[in-house]
N, C-alpha and C positions, 0 to 999 in steps of 0.2 A: 372135704375135697382132697383127692389124691394128688400126690406130687406130680404125677405124670400129666395131669391136666393143667398144671401151671405153665404159663409162658416163661420167656427168659427172665423177665423182671420178677415174676413170682418165685422162680427157682432161686435166683440170686438172693432175694430178700429172705426166703425161707432158710437158706443155708447160713447166712451171716447174722440173722436176727438174734441168736443166742450164742454165737460162736465167739471164742476167745480171739480168733483171728481178726475180728473187727477192730478191736482196740489196737492190735499190732498194725493193722492197715492204717489207722488214723495216725499212729506214731510214725509209721514209715512215710506217710504223705508229708507230715510236718518236717521230718528230717530231710526228705528229698527236696522240699521247698527251700529249706534253709541252706543246704549245700548247693542247690542250684543257683540261688541268689549270690552265693559267695564265689562259686567256681565258674559259672558260665561267663565267658568273656563279654564285656560290655563295650559297645561302640555307639557312635552317634548315627552312622549310616550302615545299612546292610553290607555284608561281605559280597561284593560283586566281582566275579572272576572275569575280568576284561583284559585278556592278554593283548599286548601291543608291543610294537618294536619300531625302531628307526634304523634306516640304512643310510649312511653318509659316505659320499665319495667326493674326493677333491680332485680338481683338474686345473691347476693354476693357470690364469691368463686366458682361459677359453670363455667365449661369450655364452650367454644364457641359451641361445638357440642351438649352438653347437653342443652344449652340455645336454640339452633336451634330446637331441637326435642320437648322440653317441652313447649316452649313459642312461638317461631317464627312461626312454622308450624300451631299450633292451631289458633293463632291470624290472620295469613294470610288467612286461610281457612274461618274464620268467617267474616273477612272484605270483602273477595271476594264475599260474598253473597249479598252485597249492590249493588244497581243499581247506574249508573252514575259515575263509577270509571274508570279512564283511565289507570293508572298504580299503582302498589304497589311495593315499594322498601324496602327490609328488610335487616337489618344488625344484625348478631348475633356475639357478642364478649364476652370475659370473663366477667362474672358478670352482663351483661346487654344485652338488646335487643332494637333496634330502628327501627321503621317502619315508612316510609314516604308514605303518600297516596296522589296521584294526582287525583283529581276529574275531570270529563269532563269539558271543558271550557263552561262557561255559567251556570253551576249549582248554585243554590242558596246556599250561603255560610252558613247561619245559619241552613238551613234545612239539608245540608250535614253533618255539624258538629254534629247536634242533632242525626242523624241516626247513625253516627260513634260512638258517645259516648254511645248510647243505645246498640249497638251491642257489644262493648267492655265490657260494664258492665255485659251483660248477660253471657259472657264467662269467667268472672273473677273467678268464683268458680271452673272452670275446670283447672285452672293453679295451679302449685305446691304451697303448703301452704307457703313455705319460700320465694316465689316471692313477690316483692313489688306490690302495687296497680298500675295498668296502668295509666299513666299520659298522657292525651290527650291535645295537644296544637295545635292551629290553625296556619297556615302559610298564611299570608295576604300580598298582594302586597301593600296595603295601608300603611304598616309599613315601607316601604322603605323610608329612609330620603330624603327630597328634599333640605335641607340645612345642611351643616356641617361647623362648626366653630372651627378652631384649635387655641389653645393657646400654644405658644412656648416661651421659654425664656432661655437666657444664665445664668441668675442670680438665677432663681427659678427652683427647681427640679420638677419632675412630681408629687411628693406628694403635694407640695404647689399649683401647677397648678390644680390638681384634686380638691382641696378644693375650689379654686376660681370657677372652672367650675361647681361644685355642687351648689354653690350659684347662679350662672347664670341660671342654668337649672330650679331652683325653680321659678325664675321670668318669664321664658318662658312658663310655664304650663298655665298661666292665659290668654294667647292669644287664641282668639276664634277659630281659624282655626288649632291649634296645637293638634295633636292626641297623639303623643308620643315624648318624649325628654329624652335622656340619654347621659352619658359620656362614651367614649371609651378611655381606657388607664389610666395611673396613678395608684397610690397606695393609699389605705385607711389607716387610723390610726388604730393601734391595740396596746394592752398591751401584750407584748411578754415576756413569762417566759422561759428563756433559762437555762435549767437544766444542772448542772455540775455533771456527773456520779460519779466522785471521792468524791465530797462533800456529795452526797446522801449516798454513801457507808460509809463515815466517820461518819456521824450523824445517820446512820441506818434508813434513811427515804426512803420510796418507792414512786413510782409514784402514786400508788393507794391512798396512804395517802394524797398526795398533791391534787389529784383530788377530794377526798372526802371532804377535808377541804375547798377547793374553792367552791364546790357545796353547802356545808352546810352553808357557811358564806355569800352567796350572795343572800339573800332573803329579801322580803318586801311584805307587803300586809295588808289589813284591818283585824282587829281582832274583830270587833263588836263595841258595844257602851256601855258606862258606864254612870251612873247618878251621877252628882256632883252638889250639891246645887240646886237640883230640875231641872237640865237641862241635856238633853242627849248630850253626847260628844263622838264623834267617837274615837276609839282606833286604832292606826296604828303602825305597826312594820316597822321601817325604818332601814333595814339592808343591803341595796345594797352597793356594792363596787363602789365608785364614783371617784376614782383616782388611778394612778399607785402607789402612796405612800401607799394607803390603801391596795393594793394587796401585796406590798413588806413587810408590817408589819403584815401580817397574820401569825398566829402561826400554824405550821404543826407538831409539836412534842416537846418532852422534852428530853434533853440530859444532863446528869450529873446534874440534878436538875434545869437547866435553860431552858427557852423556845427557840425553834429553829424556826426562821422566814423563810419565803420563800426566802427573800433576802440573807439568809445564805447559801442556796444550789442552788441559781440560780441568774442570772443577770436579772433585770427587766428593760425592754426597752419600753418607750412610744414613738411610732412613726410608720413609715411605715415598712413593711417587708424588710429585707436586701436581702434575696435570691430572685432573680428576675425570675419570670416565664413568664412575658409579659412586653414588652418594646415598647414605641412609641417615634419616633424621627421625627423631621421636619427640612427641609433645603430649603433655597431659591436657585433658579436656576439663570443662567446668564441673563435671560430675566427680572428679578426683580431688581429694583434699589438698593434693600437692600442686594444684593448678595455680598459676600466677606467682609462684614462689621462686622462679628462676629468672635471671636477667634476660636470657634469650629463650623465648617459648619453645623453640625447636632446637633440641640438643643433638649432637653427634650420637650415633647409635649403631650397634651391630646386633644381630639376632642369631641365637642358637636354635636350630631346628632339629627335633628328635622324632624319629619314626619308631614304631614298635614292630616286633616280629609278627608274622602271620599267625593268627589264632590266639595271640596273647590278650589278656584282659586289659582293655584300654584304661580302665579306672585304676587298676593296680599299677600298671606301667607308668601312668601319668603321676600317680602319687609318689612312686619311687623316684621318678625324675625330679619332681618338685622338692622332695625331701632332701635329695642329694644337692640340688642347687642351693637350697637354704643353708646347708652345712658349709658348702664352699663359700657362700656369701659371708658367713660369720668367720670363716677361717682365714681367707686371704684376700678377699675383695676390699678395696678401699671404701671408706664410708661415703666418699663423694660419688660413687657409682650407683646409679639407680638400677635395681633388678626388678623387671616387670614381666609377669606371665601374660603374654599377649594372645596365646591360644592354648586351650586346654580341652581337647575333645573328651578326655576322660571325665572331667568335671561335668561336661555337657551330657555325656552318657549317664553319669551317676544322677544328675538332676532328673533325667527322663525316668529312671527307675524309681526315684523318690516320688515323682509325680504319679507313677503307676500305683505305688503304695498309698499315696494320698487319695487317688480316685477309688482305689479298692476300699479304703476306709469309708469314703462317702457312699459307695455302693452298698456296703454292709449296713450302714446306718439307714439308708433309704429302704432297703429290703426289710430290715428289722421293723421300721415304723409301719410300712404298708402291711406286712404280715401280722404284726401285733394289732393293728387296727381292725383287720378283718377276721383273724383266726385266734390270736392270743399271743401272750408274751413268750411262752415256752416254744410254741410253733415258730415264732420269729427267731428265737435263738438258734433253733435247729437249722433253719434255712440259712441264717447268717453265717453259721459255722461252715457251711458247704462252700462258700465263696473262696476263702483262703486254701481249703483243701483242693479245690478244683484248680486254682492257680498254681499250687505246688506241683500237681501232676503235670500241668502244661509246661511249666518251666523245667521240670524234670525231663520231659520229652525234648526240649530244646538242648539241654545238656547232653543227653544220650545221642541225639542225632547230629550234633555238631553245629547247631545254630548259635548265634550270638544274641545277646539282649541289646537291641537297638531301637530306634524310634519306630520302625515299621513293625518290629516284634511287639512293642508295647501298643501300637495302634491296633494290631490284630486282636490283642487281648482285651483292650478297652472296648473295641467294637463288640466283642463277645460277652462283656460283663452282664448286659441285660439278659442274654440268652443263657448264661451259665446257670442261673437259678431257676429257669423255667421248669426243668424236670423235678427239682427238689420241691418247688412250690406245688406242682401238680400232685406229687406223691403225698406231701404233708397235708394238703387240703383234703385229699380223698381219705387219708387215714383219720384226719380230724372229723370228717363227716361220719365215718363208721364209729368212732369213739363217742361222739356226742350222742348218738342215738342208740348206744349200747349200754344196757343196764347189767346184764349177765352174759356170760359166754367166754369163749377162749380168746383172750386178748392177742395172743400170738397169731392165731389163725386169722383174726380180724385184720391184723396189720398186714399179713402176707396177702390176704384176699384184696385188701384195698390197693396194695402195690400192684398186684396181678391185674386188677381191673383196668388200670390206666397204662399198663406196660406196652401193649402193642401200639396204641396211638402215639404214646410218647416216643417210642422207638422210631416210629414212622416220621414224626415231625423232626426229630433230631437228625435222623439220617438224611432227610430232605435238606436241612440246613447245611449239613456237612457236604452234601453233593454240590450245593451252590458255591460254597467257599472253595471246595476242591477244584471246581472248574476253572479257577484262576490260574491253574497250571498251564492253561492254553496260551497265556501271555508269552510273547516271544521277545527276542532281542534283550536289551538291558532292562526292560520293564519286568520281564519274567523273574529274574533273581532279585530285583528290587522289591517286588511285591510278594516274593515267596514266603517271607516270614508270616504274612497274613494268611497265605494259602495253607501253611502248615499249622499255625497256632489256633486259628478259629476252629477248624475241625477237631484238633486235639483237645481244645477246651470243651467242645460239645461232647466228645466221647468221654472225657473225664467227668463231665456233669452227669452223664448217665450212670457211671460207676458209683459216684458219690450218692446219687439219688436212690439207687437200688441197694447200696450197702449201708451207708451211714444213716440216711434219713429214716428207714424203717427201724433200724436198731435203736436210734436215739428216741424215736417216737414210742417204741415199745417200752423203753426203760424210764422215760421222763414224763410222758403224757398220761393223764388219768382218763379213765372211761367213766361214762355216766351221762345222764341227760341234763345238759345245762339249760336247755330251752325246749319246752314242749312244742311240737309242731303247731303252728298257728299263733304261739305266744311271741315269737320273734318278729320284730318289725323290720322287714327287709325292704328298704327304700329302693335300692337298685333293681331288685326283682320286680317291684311294682312298676317302676318306670319302663323296664324292658317289656313287661306284659302289655302295657298301654300302647307301646310303639308297635310291637310285633303282631298283636292280635288283629288290628284292622287290616294290616298288610296280608294276613293269611285269610281272613274272612271276606274281604272286599276286593273283587277283581279290579275295580276302577283305581283303588289306592295302589295296587300293585303296578298297574300300567303307568300311573303317574310317577312312581318311584323309578321304574325302568327308564322312563324318558329323562328324568332328572339325572340318573346315572350316566346315560348315553350323552347327555348334554355336557356334564362335567368331564366325562372322558374325552369328548371332542376338544373342550377348552384346554384340558391338561395336555393332550398330545399336540395341540397347536401352539402351546406356549414356547417350546424350543424353536418353532418356525417363526414365531412372532418377532424375533430379534431381526429378521431380514426385512420386516416391514418397517422402514424408517423414513421419516420425512425427507432426509437428504440422501436416500439410497443406502446401499450396503456399507458405504464408507462413512456414514454419519453417525451421530450419537444413537445409542440404543433406545428404542421406544419404551414407554412405561409398561411394565408387565413382562417385558422380554427377559430371558435368562441367557446369559452368555455361555458359550461353549469353551470349556477349559479342561485341562487334565486334572490339576489339583490346585486348590487355593494357595496363595503365598503364605508362607509360615512366618511367624514372629521370631526373628533371630537376634542375636546379641552382637552381630558384626555385619559389615558389608564392605565392598571393595570399590574404589574409584580408579579406573584405568584411563591413562592419558596417552594418546598417540598423536604426536605432532608430525608435520611434514618431515620427510627423512633428511632434509638439508638443515634442519633446525639444530643449532648448537645447544649444548647442555645448559648454558646459562639462561636461555629463553625458556626451556622446559622447566628449569628450576624456578623461574619467576612465576609461572602459572601454578606450580605446586604450592608456593608460598601464599598466593592469593586464596587458593582453596583452603589451605591450612588456617588462614585467618577467619574464613567463614565457619570452619569446624569448631574453632575456639569460641564461637558465639552460640553454639548449640548446647543447651543445658543438659542434654541426655548423653553427650559424648564423654566417655571416660578417658580415652586416649586415642591417638592415631600415629601411624608410622608411614613415612614417605620412603619409597625406594625409587631412586632417580637413576636412569640409565639401564634399568633392567626390570623384570617383573619381580613381584614380592615372593614371599614364601608360598610355594605351590599348595593348592588344595585340590580336592577330588574333582571339582568342576573345572578348575583351571588346567588340571592335568589332561583331561579329555579334550579341552579346547586348544591344547598346544601352547599354553601361555608360557611354558618354561623356556621356549626358544626366543622370546621377545627380549631384545637387548639393543642398545644404541643410545646415542645422545638425545634422541627424539621420543623416547618412551619413559613412562613413569607409572607408578602404582601407589595408591594410598589405602592402607588397611585401617578401617575405622572400627573401634570397639565401643559399644554402647553400654549403658547401665543394664545390669541383668534384668531380663524381661519380667521376673517376678517382683521387681522393685519399681517398676514404672507402669503407667496406665497406657501410654501410647505404644502401638506396635511399631516394629522397625519399618514396616511397609508405610505407615503414616509418616514417620520421621523422614524417610527417604523421599517420599512424595513432596513433603513440604520443603525439603532442601533443594530439590531439583531446580526450581526457578532461579535461585540465587547462583547456583553453580553454572547454570546455562548462561547467565549474564557474563560470568567470567570467561566461559568458553567462547562467547561471541566476540570477545576482544582479541582473539587469536585466530586469524583466518586459517582454515585448513586443519584445525584441531578437531580430533574425534575424542569425545569424552563419554565414558560409559560408567554408570553406577551398577555394579554387579552384586545382586543379592543372591545368597545361597538358594539354589532352586529347591522347591518342595518335592520334586520328583527326580527322575533321571536327568542329568545335565545335558544340554544341547549347546551347539556352537553359538547360536543366536536365537532369540525368540522368533523372529521372522528371518528367513534366510533364502535368498534367491541365488540359484546356481545357474550361470549362463554358460552353455557349452557351444563351442564353435572351433573353427580351424584357423582363422586369421586373427593374429594378435591385435592389430589395430582396430579391426571391427569389434572384437570383444571389448576393447577399451571404450570404444564409442558406445556400445550397447550398455556397458556398465554405467556410464554417465547418464544415459537416458533413463535407465531403470532407477537410478538414484534420485533423479528429479521426480519421477513418479512417486517414489517413497515419500519425498518431502511434501507432496500434495495430499497425502493420505491422513485422514483423521486419527489423532491420538498416537501417531508413530513418533518415536523419539530415538536419539542416539544412533543415527544412521551412520554406517561404516561400510567400507568396501575394501577389496584386496588390491585395488589399483593405486600404487603409490604415486606421489607427485614426482615430476621430472627432477632429477638431481644433477646439477651441473658438475662435471669432472674435468680435470686437466689431463690431457693425454700427452705423454712424453714419447716422442718419436726418435728412435736411434737411427742415425745415418750409418747404415751398415757398411757402406763403402769406406767412409772415413775411419770407422772403427777398425775395419779390417786392415787398412793401410797403416793405422796407428798401432796395430798389434793388440787391440783391446776387443774383448768379446762382449756380446750383448748381455750375457749373464753377469759379467763384471759391472756393467753399467747398472743393471737392474738391482744387483745386490747393494751397490753403493747408494742408489737413490732410496731404496727401502730403509737403509740405515739412517738416511737423512730424515725421512718422514716419520717412520714408526720406531726407529731405533733397532737394536739388535741385542739378543741375549747371547752372551759369550760365556757359557759355563756358569759356575756358581762359586761363591766363597764358602769354605768349609768351616762353619762356626758351630761348636758344640752346643747342645741344649736348645737349638732353635727348632721350633715346632714345624716350620715351613722352610723349604729351600730358599736360600738367599741368592738370587741371581745377580750376575754382573751385567748391567744394562748399559750398552753403548749407544748414545744418541746425541742429537743436536737439539738444543733448546728451541722451543716453539717460536721464540722471538725472531729466529732466522727463518723467514718464510721462503717458500719455493718461488724463486724468481731467477732471472738470468744472472744477477750479481752473485747469488749464492752458488749457483752451479759453476760459475767461473772460479769460485774459491775451493771447490772440491776437486781433488786430483786423483787420477788413477795411474798406476805404474805398469808399464808393459814389460815384456820379457827382457828388453834391453836396459831397463832401469830408467827409462824416460818418463817423466811425470806429465800427464796430459789432463787439462781441465775437462770436466764433464760437459761444460757448456759448448765445447768445440765439437762434441759428438752427438748432441741432442738438440731438439727444438720442442717447444711446448705449444699445443693447440687446444682450444676449448672443445668440449663435447658433452654428451649426456651419458650418465651411468646406465648400464644394462638394467632392464626391468625384470622383475621376478616373473617367471612363467609357472602357473599353477596347473596341476592335473588332479583329476579325481577319477578313479576307476579307468585309467588309461586314456582319458579324453582331456583336452585343454578346457579350462574352466576359469571363470572369474566370479567373485562372490559380492553380493550386496546383502548386508544384514541390518537389523534394527530391533528395537524393543518397543513395548507398549507401555503407555503411562498408566492407564486404568483398566481398559477393556481387554478382552481376550483377542488373540491374533486371528481368529477364524474369519470374522467379517472383513478385517483389513486385508487378508490374503485374497478373499473373494473379490473385493473391490479392486485390488491391484491386478488380479488375474484378468478381470474384464477389460482393464485399460491397456495392459501389456500384451495380451494375446493378439497377434496380428500386427504388432509394431513393425514399422519398416526398418529393415536392416541397413540399407544403403546400396546394396548391389542388386536391387530389384526383388529380392526375396523378403519374406516376413518371418518374424520371430514367433515361434509357437511355444506355448506353455504346457506343462504337464506335471505328473507326480502328485495329482490331487485325487487319485482313485484310492480305493482301499488297499490295493496291491502296489507296492513300490515299483517304480520303473527304472530300468537301466539306461544310462545316457547313450544316445545314438544320434550322431550328427550327419548321417548319410543324406538325409532329406533336408538339411539346413540347420540353422541355429535354433537351439532349444533352451528354454528356461524351466528348470525344475525347482519346485518349492520344497524346502527342507526345514530344519529347525523344529520348533515346537509344534508347528502345523503337521509335519510328517509324523512326529511322535504321537500326536493326538489321533491321527487317522489310523496308525498302527494299533494303538491301544483300543480305540473304538472297534476296530475290526476284530481284534482278539477277544474283547469283552463281549461283542455281539455273538461271536461263535461260542464263547463260554456260556452266555445266557441261553442260547439255543440248546446247547449240550445239557445244561443243568435242568432246563424245563423238560426236555425229552426224558432225562433220567428220572426226574420226579414223577412225570406222567406214567412211565413204565412201572415205577415202584408202586404207585397207587393202583394201577391196573392189576398188578400182581397181588396186592393186598385185598382190594375190594372185589376182584374178579368181575370187573365191569369197566366198560369204556366210557360211560356217561358220568358216573359218580366222580371220577378224577377231574373231569371238566368242570363240574360244579364246585369242587373243592378248590380248584386252581383259579376260579374267578376272583378270589381274593388278591391275586398277584397284580392284575392291572388296576384294581381299586386302590391297593396300597401304593402303586406307582403314581396314580393320580394325586393322592394325598401328599406324597413326597414332592411332586412337581409344584403343587400349590404352595407348600411350605417353603421350598427352596426359592421359588419366585418371590414370595413375600420377603424373605430374608435378604435376597439380592437387591430388591428395590429399596429396602430399608437402608 
C-alpha cells in the first residue's frame, strides 16, 4: 500500500513506527508532565477575573434620602455611562454613600478602574460642596488570603497577641509570592486620656483648652541651619510627646497660682482600649488532641491573613508562608502561644492534585485489567502507559496557555480519563487482531495498516467529543471562566490521546507484541459475541421484534424525558416534598468541604454583650461535635474574607450586632460523613439557639460548589416609595416562611433603631458667642472621644494615638451636659446644657439601589431540596400581591434572558440568586448543546456524504441521555 493512500493516522504511524524521534517524544512528554506539575500554579478555585470597585463619599450630618438625591443618583447615572458594567449596587445612609460596581467578567481590571476613576472625577464638581471627595477602591479576588495563621493563648490577651502578630507580619512581607498580609483582631496601643467632668469643672478647664494644649505641645521639625565656627549646623525643634508621662505632665491651665496638669483632670492610661468594639476568640474542637486542656475553652486570638500574588503557585506560596511562620514560632514566640493554621488553600490545591494522581493510578489499573482480560498483558501495558503521557501533554498545555491547576482543571481531566484511552484501545485492539491472525508478512506494514483502518472513524469520534466540550465556551458571566478549565482541558486531553494513540501505540506494538496465530478461527470461545448474535439476529430477521423494540425505546424515552417534569407533580403542590422518582433541578451538587461559616446578624440596636452571648452558646454546641477540629469567633465584624464572601460584600459588615464563626472540620479524607451531612445535623440545635434571640438572623454558609451568589433564593423588590418597599419586604418574608424546606430567611430591612437627637438652640448659642460646630465637636468628644495626634515612640509597629474621651460610665444626660463647658471669645465658660436639648427619634434607615432603582432584598437558603420548585411556588403566591395603593406587585426575571429593573408600571419583584444563575447556565448550556449537535451533524454529513446516516449515528445521543436520566434519578432517590 502506498503512503499516499494512508490517512492521517496511517501517515503518523508510518513515520514514527521506527523513528528515533518516538523515544524522544516519550521523554519529552514525561519531562513536560513533570515540569508542568512542578511549575503550573496550583489553586483551589479557578482564576476568575471579576473586576470590581467601590466608590465612597461622605457627607456628614445629611439624611439618607438627601444623600440619595444629591450623591447616589448623580454618581449612579455617571457610572452607568461606562461600558462593561454588569451591576451597580448603591447604598445611601446617613452621612455617607457607598456604591459597589461589578464589571463584566473578563474585563481588564486596570482599564476598568481607570475609566471609573476618570468618570467619578469628572462629576465631582457637580456634587454638593460639603460632600467629601469620592474615594475609589478596587475589589480584587487576588486579595483573598490563601493562608490564615491564628495566634491564641490562655496567658496572653489579644493586645499582646496583636503585638506578636504585627512583628510576624513584618517578616512575611519579604516573601516573593506574598501580595498582602495583615492582622485581624486584637487591640493596638494607645495613650488614653479619660477626662473627669467633675475635676474639669472644679479647675475651670474645658475640653477645648486640653485639645489646644495637646495640639500646640506636640510639634517637631527642622528650623533651618545656623553657622557656628564656620560650619553649617541644622537647627531642629524636638517637641514631640514621646511617652505617657510626658502627656500626663502637660500643663493645661493655672488654678490659684499653680499649674494644672492633664493628670489632675484625667486618668492617663498607656495600653489597649478598654471598651471593646471587636473581639476574636479561638477554641479547639473534640477532633484536636489539645481539646479540653485549657481552663477557658475559648481563648483570646488574633489572625494573620496572607494573600498571594496573581499567578503565583498557591502550594509553593503557602508552604513558604507556613515554613517561615514555623521558624518565627521557634525563634521568638512564647511557648504559651498556640499557633494554628486555620486556612491553607495551598494544601487544599495540593490535595486535589494528589487525588488526581490517585485517580490516575486507579484508571491505569482498571485499564490494565480490562485490556489484559480481553487482549493480553502486553497490550494492557501499552495502553496503560498512554494515560500518564496524555496527562503530561494536557498539563503542559495548561502551563503554556497560562491556566492553573485547580479543582475545575482536575474535574475536566478526571471527566476525560475514560475518553483518554479510547483511541489507544481502538488502535491496540486492531493491531492485536492483525497480529493474531498473521503468520508471515511485513510486521511494520501490518501495524500501519491496522492503525490506518481505524484512523478516520477514531478521528471523527474524537473531534465530535472535542466539539461537545469546546461548546462550553458559550457559557457567559462568571460561569464561563469558572468552567473554562473543563472547556480547555477536555478537548486538549482528547487531542493528546490521538497523538499518543497514533505515535506511541503503533511504535510500542511493533516492538513489543509478537505476531502469530494464538487461536485458530472457531477455536476461541467468545461468549460476548455469542450473546450479541443471539440478541441482534432476531431483531434483524423479525419485523415484529423490531417494532416491539422501537415501542420499548419510545416508552423509555417518554419516561426519561418526563422525569425532570415529574418533580412538579407533588401531592402538596410545587411547594411540597418531591415525589418519588422526581429529580431536582440544581446547578451542581454540594461538595464535601473541610470548613463552613456561621454568620450572625442581630438587630442593629443589640449591644456587643448580647451578640457575644449567642456566639458562646453556639460555641458550646460546636464543642460537642466530634468532627470539629477548631473554630474561631469574630465578634463585631466579619471574619477573614473568602472568595464567596468577597462577592457578597461581607467585608463591609461591622458593628456590635454582627458576628461570624469559622468552623474547621477533620480533613474529609479522614472522616466518613460529608460536611453537608454534618451541617444538616447541626442545624436543628443551632436553630434552637437562634429562636431564643428574637430578630436574630443566623446563616450557615458552606463554600459553594460553583460560582458564588448572594443567596440561594433572593427576591429583589423594586419600587419608588420607601415605606411601601418596607411593607412589601415584610409580606414577602412571611411568604418565604410558609414555603417548604426554606431556612435562614434574611432581608435588607433593618430594625428601627432608637436614637437621641441633640438640638442646638441657635439663638442662645449666637447670643453666647458659641457656634454649632463648637457644640458638635464637644459632644462628639463626649460620646466617641477624639484623637489628638500621636505619641512618637520608636519601634512601635503601629501609630500610638492620643485618645481624648470621657469614660462610658458618664452617660449622656442633662447632668453630664451641665458639667461640660465651652469657652466663647470673651473667655466666658458656658455649660453645654444651656445651649441644647435632647429629644428621642429613630435612626435613618439604609436605602438600597441596584442598577439605578430603589430595591429591597429578601434572601433564604434551602435545607435539602433545590431552589427551583420553591421559587416556582413563591412566584405563584407573590405574583399579583396587593401593594396597598390599589396596584399589584408583579414578578419577573424567570425567563432565560435576564430582565432589567423597570418600575414605571409599578412595583416589581425579580428573582435572583441561584435561580437566576441556574437559568443563565441552562440557557447557555442549551445553546451550547444545540451548537455542538449541529457541528457534529455537519461533521458527519461531510464525512459520510449523506444526510440520513448522521441521523442514524446520532440516535445514540438521546438513548444515552435516557440512560443517564434513569441512573441519576435512581441515585437521587437513594
